[in-house]
C-alpha positions in Angstrom: -25.8 13.6 -61.0 -28.3 15.4 -59.0 -27.8 19.1 -58.5 -29.4 22.3 -57.3 -28.8 26.0 -57.7 -28.2 28.4 -54.8 -31.5 30.1 -55.4 -33.4 26.8 -55.4 -31.6 25.7 -52.3 -32.3 28.9 -50.5 -36.0 28.6 -51.4 -36.1 24.9 -50.2 -34.4 25.8 -46.9 -36.9 28.6 -46.3 -39.9 26.4 -47.2 -38.8 23.6 -45.0 -38.0 25.9 -42.1 -41.5 27.5 -42.4 -43.1 24.1 -42.5 -41.0 22.7 -39.7 -39.7 20.0 -41.9 -36.2 18.5 -41.9 -33.7 20.4 -44.0 -31.2 18.6 -46.2 -27.8 18.1 -44.6 -25.5 20.8 -46.0 -21.9 19.4 -46.2 -19.2 21.9 -47.1 -16.2 19.9 -48.4 -13.7 22.9 -48.7 -10.5 23.3 -46.8 -10.5 24.8 -43.3 -9.2 28.2 -44.4 -12.1 28.5 -47.0 -14.7 27.4 -44.4 -13.4 29.9 -41.9 -13.6 32.7 -44.5 -17.2 32.0 -45.3 -19.9 29.3 -45.3 -23.6 28.9 -45.8 -25.4 29.1 -42.4 -26.4 25.6 -41.1 -23.7 23.8 -43.1 -21.3 21.4 -41.5 -17.6 21.3 -42.4 -16.2 17.9 -43.6 -13.2 18.5 -45.8 -13.2 16.5 -49.0 -10.4 14.2 -47.9 -12.4 13.1 -44.8 -15.5 12.2 -46.7 -14.6 8.4 -46.9 -14.2 8.4 -43.1 -17.1 10.6 -42.1 -19.8 9.5 -44.7 -21.0 6.8 -42.3 -22.3 9.5 -40.1 -24.8 10.6 -42.8 -28.2 8.8 -43.2 -28.1 7.1 -46.6 -31.6 8.2 -47.6 -31.4 11.8 -46.4 -30.8 14.6 -48.8 -27.2 15.7 -48.6 -26.2 18.9 -50.4 -22.5 19.0 -51.1 -20.9 22.5 -51.2 -17.5 23.8 -52.3 -16.2 27.0 -53.8 -17.6 26.6 -57.4 -19.1 23.1 -57.6 -16.2 21.0 -58.8 -15.0 19.4 -55.7 -18.5 19.0 -54.4 -19.5 17.3 -57.6 -16.7 14.7 -57.1 -17.9 14.1 -53.6 -21.5 13.6 -54.8 -20.3 11.0 -57.3 -18.4 9.2 -54.6 -21.3 9.2 -52.2 -23.7 8.0 -55.0 -21.3 5.1 -55.7 -21.6 4.2 -52.1 -25.4 4.1 -51.9 -26.2 7.7 -50.9 -28.9 8.2 -53.5 -29.9 11.6 -52.4 -26.5 13.3 -52.7 -26.9 16.7 -54.5 -24.3 19.1 -55.9 -24.6 22.8 -55.3 -23.9 24.3 -58.7 -21.7 27.3 -58.5 -20.9 26.7 -54.8 -20.5 29.4 -52.3 -19.3 31.8 -55.0 -22.7 31.6 -56.7 -24.4 31.6 -53.3 -22.7 35.0 -52.5 -23.7 36.4 -55.9 -27.3 35.2 -56.0 -28.5 34.7 -52.4 -26.2 36.4 -49.8 -24.4 39.5 -51.2 -22.9 40.1 -47.7 -21.0 36.8 -47.8 -17.2 37.3 -48.2 -15.8 36.3 -51.5 -12.5 34.9 -52.5 
């Protein structure tokens, strides 16, 4: 499974923004109440149970970073996407919890 850390993802997003390059698609797979509490800017909300229905909306070759609270659910989604031909699906290790600790200390925690 491919993965990245919050610090590496933050650096990649900043680098791509500065260069005017396409960012990876940030897919937050948590429940609505979790998303409403906090989320990484620029991410889209697709609850885990909707991934089988919504995955056709993602380009198969594009980088897709899957996000959850700590990386467990997003890891399951990455495995599912990879089994269905999404070769650039990437898990965010530590999820939004680690993002709040290492990138955005102002982000609400739960």
